[in-house]
C-alpha positions in Angstrom: 10.3 -52.7 -2.9 13.5 -54.3 -1.5 16.7 -53.8 -3.3 20.1 -55.3 -2.8 23.0 -52.8 -2.1 26.5 -54.4 -2.0 30.1 -53.6 -2.7 31.0 -54.0 -6.3 32.9 -57.1 -7.6 35.8 -56.3 -10.1 34.1 -58.4 -12.6 31.1 -56.2 -12.5 32.9 -53.0 -13.4 32.0 -52.9 -17.1 28.3 -53.3 -16.1 28.7 -50.3 -13.8 30.4 -48.2 -16.3 27.6 -49.1 -19.0 25.0 -48.0 -16.4 26.8 -44.7 -15.9 27.0 -43.9 -19.6 23.3 -44.8 -20.0 22.4 -42.5 -17.1 24.5 -39.5 -18.3 23.7 -40.0 -22.0 25.7 -39.0 -25.1 28.3 -41.1 -26.9 30.2 -43.8 -25.3 33.3 -42.6 -23.5 36.7 -43.0 -25.5 38.5 -46.2 -24.6 41.4 -44.5 -23.1 39.1 -42.6 -20.7 37.3 -45.8 -19.7 40.6 -47.7 -19.1 41.8 -44.8 -17.0 38.6 -44.7 -14.8 38.9 -48.5 -14.4 42.5 -48.2 -13.2 41.7 -45.7 -10.4 38.5 -47.4 -9.3 38.6 -48.4 -5.6 36.3 -51.5 -5.5 36.1 -51.6 -1.7 34.5 -48.1 -1.9 32.3 -48.6 -4.9 28.6 -49.6 -4.5 25.9 -51.1 -6.6 22.2 -51.5 -6.0 20.5 -54.4 -7.6 16.8 -55.2 -8.5 17.3 -59.0 -9.0 19.9 -59.5 -11.8 19.7 -55.7 -12.9 22.1 -53.1 -11.5 19.9 -50.0 -11.1 22.1 -47.7 -8.9 25.8 -46.8 -8.5 28.0 -44.8 -6.3 31.8 -44.9 -5.6 34.4 -42.9 -3.7 38.0 -42.0 -4.3 40.4 -41.8 -1.3 41.7 -38.2 -1.8 43.6 -35.8 0.5 42.5 -32.3 0.5 44.2 -29.0 1.6 42.1 -27.1 4.2 42.7 -23.6 5.6 46.0 -23.7 7.4 47.7 -26.0 4.9 46.9 -29.4 6.4 46.1 -32.2 4.1 43.0 -34.1 5.4 41.7 -37.5 4.2 38.6 -36.8 2.0 36.6 -39.3 0.0 35.4 -37.9 -3.4 31.9 -39.2 -4.0 31.8 -40.2 -7.8 30.0 -42.5 -10.3 26.5 -41.8 -8.9 23.6 -42.9 -10.8 20.1 -44.3 -10.7 18.4 -46.0 -13.4 15.5 -44.0 -14.9 13.2 -47.0 -14.3 13.9 -46.9 -10.6 13.7 -43.2 -9.7 11.8 -42.0 -6.6 12.1 -45.4 -4.9 14.9 -44.5 -2.3 17.8 -45.9 -4.3 19.9 -42.7 -4.0 19.1 -42.2 -0.4 20.3 -45.7 0.4 23.5 -45.1 -1.3 24.2 -41.9 0.5 23.3 -43.5 3.7 25.7 -46.3 3.1 28.5 -44.1 2.0 28.2 -41.5 4.9 28.1 -44.5 7.5 31.2 -45.9 5.9 33.0 -42.7 5.9 32.3 -42.1 9.5 33.6 -45.6 10.4 36.7 -44.9 8.5 37.3 -41.8 10.6 37.1 -39.4 7.6 35.6 -36.0 8.8 34.9 -34.6 5.3 33.4 -35.7 2.1 33.0 -34.1 -1.2 31.5 -34.3 -4.8 31.0 -32.4 -8.0 27.4 -32.4 -8.8 25.8 -33.1 -12.2 22.6 -31.4 -10.5 23.6 -29.4 -7.5 20.0 -29.3 -6.4 20.1 -32.9 -5.5 22.8 -33.1 -2.7 21.9 -30.3 -0.5 19.4 -32.7 1.2 22.2 -35.1 2.1 24.2 -32.2 3.7 26.5 -31.2 0.8 27.1 -27.5 0.4 28.8 -25.6 -2.4 32.1 -24.8 -1.1 34.2 -23.7 -4.2 33.7 -22.1 -7.5 35.5 -22.1 -10.7 36.3 -19.1 -12.9 35.7 -19.5 -16.8 36.4 -17.1 -19.6 37.1 -16.4 -23.1 39.9 -13.8 -23.7 40.0 -11.7 -26.9 43.7 -11.6 -27.2 43.5 -9.4 -30.4 42.5 -6.5 -27.9 43.9 -7.8 -24.5 47.6 -7.9 -23.5 49.2 -9.2 -20.3 51.3 -7.4 -17.9 55.2 -8.1 -17.9 56.5 -7.8 -14.4 60.4 -7.5 -14.0 62.0 -10.7 -14.8 59.7 -12.3 -17.4 62.6 -11.9 -19.9 64.4 -14.6 -17.8 61.6 -17.1 -18.4 62.3 -19.6 -21.1 59.7 -21.9 -22.8 60.1 -25.5 -24.1 57.8 -27.9 -25.7 57.7 -31.4 -24.4 55.4 -34.2 -25.1 52.5 -34.3 -22.4 53.7 -37.8 -21.4 57.3 -36.7 -21.4 56.7 -33.5 -19.3 54.5 -35.2 -16.7 57.0 -35.7 -13.8 58.1 -32.0 -14.3 54.5 -30.7 -14.3 53.5 -33.0 -11.3 56.6 -31.7 -9.2 55.2 -28.0 -9.8 51.7 -29.3 -9.0 52.8 -30.9 -5.7 54.5 -27.8 -4.4 51.2 -25.8 -5.1 48.8 -28.1 -3.3 49.4 -26.9 0.2 49.1 -23.1 -0.8 45.4 -23.1 -1.6 42.5 -24.9 0.2 40.4 -27.3 -1.8 43.4 -28.5 -3.9 44.0 -32.3 -4.0 47.1 -34.2 -3.6 47.5 -36.6 -6.5 46.9 -40.1 -5.6 48.8 -42.9 -7.7 47.4 -43.1 -11.3 45.5 -39.7 -11.1 48.4 -37.8 -12.7 47.7 -39.5 -16.0 44.3 -38.0 -16.3 45.8 -34.7 -17.1 47.5 -36.1 -20.2 44.5 -38.0 -21.7 43.8 -36.7 -25.2 41.4 -39.0 -27.2 41.3 -37.9 -30.7 37.5 -38.4 -30.9 37.0 -35.9 -28.1 39.1 -33.0 -29.5 36.1 -31.3 -31.1 38.0 -29.6 -33.8 41.2 -28.9 -31.9 44.6 -30.3 -32.5 46.5 -32.6 -30.2 47.3 -31.8 -26.6 50.5 -29.6 -26.2 52.7 -29.2 -23.2 55.1 -26.3 -22.6 57.4 -26.0 -19.7 58.5 -22.6 -18.3 62.2 -22.7 -17.0 64.3 -20.1 -15.1 68.0 -20.8 -15.1 67.2 -24.4 -16.1 64.7 -25.0 -13.4 61.0 -25.8 -14.2 58.9 -23.1 -12.6 55.6 -23.7 -14.4 53.8 -25.3 -17.1 50.8 -24.9 -19.5 48.9 -27.6 -21.3 46.6 -26.6 -24.2 45.4 -27.4 -27.8 44.5 -25.0 -30.7 41.8 -25.2 -33.0 42.1 -24.8 -36.9 39.8 -22.0 -37.7 40.1 -19.8 -40.8 37.7 -17.3 -42.4 37.8 -14.7 -45.3 39.9 -12.5 -43.0 42.5 -15.2 -42.2 43.3 -17.2 -39.0 40.9 -17.0 -36.1 42.1 -20.0 -34.0 41.3 -20.5 -30.3 43.7 -21.6 -27.5 41.7 -24.1 -25.4 43.5 -24.0 -22.1 43.6 -27.1 -20.0 46.2 -26.2 -17.3 48.4 -23.2 -16.5 50.3 -23.3 -13.2 53.5 -21.7 -11.9 55.4 -21.5 -8.5 55.9 -17.6 -8.7 54.1 -14.6 -10.1 56.8 -13.8 -12.7 56.6 -17.3 -14.3 52.8 -17.1 -14.1 52.7 -13.7 -15.9 55.1 -15.0 -18.6 52.9 -18.0 -19.2 49.9 -16.0 -19.9 52.0 -13.7 -22.1 53.1 -16.8 -24.1 49.6 -18.1 -24.4 48.3 -14.7 -25.6 50.9 -14.4 -28.3 50.5 -17.8 -30.1 50.5 -17.1 -33.8 47.3 -17.5 -35.8 45.2 -17.4 -32.5 42.6 -14.8 -31.5 41.3 -16.0 -28.0 42.1 -18.1 -25.2 39.2 -20.2 -23.8 39.5 -21.7 -20.2 36.9 -23.5 -18.1 38.4 -23.6 -14.6 40.6 -21.2 -12.7 40.4 -19.9 -9.0 38.0 -17.1 -8.6 40.9 -14.8 -7.4 43.3 -15.8 -10.2 46.0 -13.3 -10.8 44.9 -13.3 -14.5 42.3 -10.7 -13.6 45.0 -8.2 -12.8 47.4 -9.4 -15.4 45.0 -8.8 -18.4 44.8 -5.2 -19.8 41.0 -5.2 -20.4 39.0 -7.2 -18.0 36.0 -6.7 -20.1 37.5 -8.6 -23.0 38.0 -11.6 -20.7 34.2 -12.4 -20.6 34.5 -13.8 -17.1 31.9 -15.9 -15.3 31.9 -18.8 -12.7 30.0 -21.9 -11.8 30.0 -24.2 -8.7 32.9 -26.5 -8.2 33.4 -28.6 -5.0 30.4 -29.4 -2.8 31.6 -30.4 0.7 30.0 -32.3 3.5 31.2 -32.5 7.1 30.9 -36.1 8.2 32.1 -35.3 11.7 31.5 -31.6 12.7 33.8 -31.6 15.7 36.8 -33.2 14.0 36.4 -31.3 10.8 36.2 -27.9 12.5 39.3 -28.8 14.8 41.5 -29.7 11.8 41.7 -26.4 10.1 42.9 -23.0 11.3 41.2 -19.7 11.5 42.3 -16.3 10.1 41.2 -14.4 13.4 40.6 -15.7 16.9 37.3 -17.3 17.3 35.2 -18.6 20.4 31.6 -19.3 19.3 28.9 -22.0 20.0 27.2 -23.5 16.9 23.8 -25.0 16.9 24.1 -27.4 14.1 21.1 -29.2 12.6 21.9 -32.5 10.5 18.8 -34.5 9.7 20.7 -37.1 7.7 23.6 -37.7 10.0 22.1 -37.0 13.5 25.3 -37.7 15.3 26.3 -34.1 14.3 23.2 -32.3 15.6 23.6 -30.3 18.8 25.7 -27.5 20.2 29.4 -27.3 19.4 32.0 -24.8 20.9 34.7 -23.8 18.5 37.7 -22.0 19.8 40.6 -21.5 17.5 43.0 -19.1 15.7 46.0 -19.2 13.2 47.8 -21.8 15.1 45.0 -24.5 15.8 41.5 -25.1 17.0 39.4 -27.3 19.4 35.8 -28.0 18.7 33.7 -30.0 21.3 30.2 -30.7 22.3 28.9 -28.2 24.9 25.9 -27.5 27.0 26.4 -23.8 26.6 23.7 -21.6 24.8 24.2 -21.4 21.1 25.3 -18.2 19.6 24.8 -19.2 15.9 22.4 -21.6 14.4 22.7 -23.2 11.0 22.4 -26.6 9.1 25.5 -28.7 8.4 25.0 -27.8 4.8 26.0 -24.2 5.5 28.9 -25.4 7.6 30.1 -27.2 4.5 29.7 -24.2 2.3 31.7 -21.9 4.7 34.3 -24.5 5.6 37.1 -23.8 3.0 36.8 -20.0 3.3 35.3 -19.3 -0.1 31.7 -18.2 1.2 31.1 -16.3 4.3 28.9 -17.0 7.2 27.6 -13.5 6.9 26.7 -13.9 3.3 24.8 -17.2 4.3 23.1 -15.2 7.1 21.9 -12.7 4.4 20.1 -15.5 2.8 18.5 -16.5 6.0 20.6 -19.6 6.3 22.5 -18.7 9.3 20.7 -17.2 12.5 22.9 -15.0 14.9 21.6 -15.6 18.5 24.3 -13.6 20.2 25.1 -10.1 18.7 28.6 -10.0 17.4 28.9 -13.6 17.0 28.2 -13.7 13.3 31.0 -11.0 12.4 33.4 -12.9 14.7 32.9 -16.3 13.1 32.6 -15.0 9.5 35.9 -13.2 9.7 37.6 -16.2 11.3 36.4 -18.7 8.6 37.5 -16.6 5.7 40.6 -17.7 4.0 43.6 -15.9 2.6 42.9 -17.1 -0.9 39.9 -18.5 -2.7 39.5 -22.3 -2.4 39.7 -24.1 -5.7 39.2 -27.7 -7.0 41.9 -28.3 -9.6 40.2 -31.2 -11.3 37.0 -33.2 -11.3 36.4 -36.8 -10.3 
């Protein structure tokens, strides 16, 4: 069957969002959330597939900038709002949306694209590889304390309303973006998502709270959280539901965790997304009482292999020829020579013999430095064709810190 794929008109936005809610299930989104998503929608980057008068497929993209190893901020479309009607599965609708998007990204000169996957198994066939993870945990604060490095006594805390403290929090966040690969520079309108707090979505918790951490009157960090109201025969047993905790220096960060762990009437801190190398793991007195785990975060796709590899830096000197397979974007297939170090890189097509062979998906997985090429080789996903090439390239791709996506989209 032939379907019609076209750019969304603004007056069709409500239909698109209704289709998304039907596809993802559950109760309707809160009006505040719906209004915010509409505000940040980029209509020229939002696609819909129609079967006659019925919208049966959707996909959009947000124009983000993401930090890559070395600290550069690269344009990166964030793929979002992807759905296919249950009545039209297995008919090529998703493939047509992915095809149009990647062609558009290439035409715009965007070397990278990314998404967060509702079902990770879907997107590997379109060249997206898992590139970041997010740490989650539940810390038993009745049996865990947090280290107090010298200087924590100088950190002062102050409650502000989430809206009233937004500018101060965003100033801290903006200074942190260049420090870690995977972080996103806020686009206009996105800062408000961090303070949305629809009463119907609190699930037993109180309103969102915001605390600023200050040293000599300067805001050096912040946290946003809510607490539950849980009581039993033994008394209070409340949970701190942590949304954000960020700081510009280690002392302020330690002080913020100490604050969160000492809130009256609470017994635990629950968090869903921190970097996998978060210093929390060294601040906590008993790591076993933190109940840590992780799940996938950002899934990354190299739209232009040469440009993407040339726009990040490398921890150690590297000179290697990749044989890249890319069935969905064949312009990337072939041999590429990458030469680079901590100061910069060049990646160009070459007729030289390949030294490592892999799919573009694996390049996306390794690109931000959170997963190693040697680890992928252990799974049979990277093949070493020249002895020593794997160790050289794997060390060069590895970053100084774990990449992390700070918020979804």
